[in-house]
C-alpha positions in Angstrom: 112.9 97.1 64.0 116.7 97.1 63.7 119.8 98.7 65.1 123.2 98.9 65.2 126.2 99.5 67.5 130.1 100.1 66.2 130.4 96.2 66.3 126.9 94.4 65.5 123.5 95.0 63.8 120.6 93.8 66.1 117.2 92.7 64.4 114.0 92.3 66.5 110.8 90.8 64.9 107.5 90.6 67.0 105.1 88.1 65.9 102.9 87.9 68.6 102.3 89.7 72.0 99.9 90.1 75.0 99.3 93.1 77.2 100.2 92.4 80.3 97.2 91.9 82.9 94.8 91.6 80.0 92.5 88.5 78.7 94.1 87.6 75.5 92.4 87.6 72.4 90.7 84.6 71.4 92.7 84.0 68.2 95.9 84.1 70.5 94.5 81.5 72.7 92.6 79.1 70.7 94.9 76.3 70.4 95.4 76.2 74.1 91.6 75.9 75.0 91.3 73.4 72.3 93.9 71.3 73.9 92.8 71.8 77.3 89.3 70.4 76.9 90.6 67.4 74.2 93.1 66.6 77.9 90.1 66.9 79.8 88.4 64.7 78.0 91.1 62.0 77.6 91.3 62.4 81.5 87.5 61.6 81.9 87.6 58.5 79.4 90.3 57.1 81.1 88.4 57.4 84.4 85.2 56.0 82.9 87.0 53.1 81.4 88.6 52.4 84.5 85.5 52.5 86.6 83.8 50.3 83.7 86.6 47.8 83.8 86.5 47.4 87.8 82.8 47.3 88.1 82.5 44.7 85.2 85.4 42.7 87.2 83.6 42.8 90.5 80.3 41.8 89.0 81.9 38.9 87.2 84.4 37.8 90.6 87.2 38.5 88.2 90.0 40.4 90.3 92.1 40.0 93.3 93.1 42.2 96.2 96.5 41.9 97.0 97.9 42.9 100.3 
């Protein structure tokens, strides 16, 4: 869309849109969903590694508690 007044010319190009209060089409949010799932898996992996490391250190008595 383009319009103009006495001094300026205005251009508008809409590449993506979302109707408010409606569910977004899958093709608009596919990357967001993918990133959310990957980040959730990363957090779970980090927690699992931390727990495994703690359990291994506890089993082998290789840690100290500082107050």
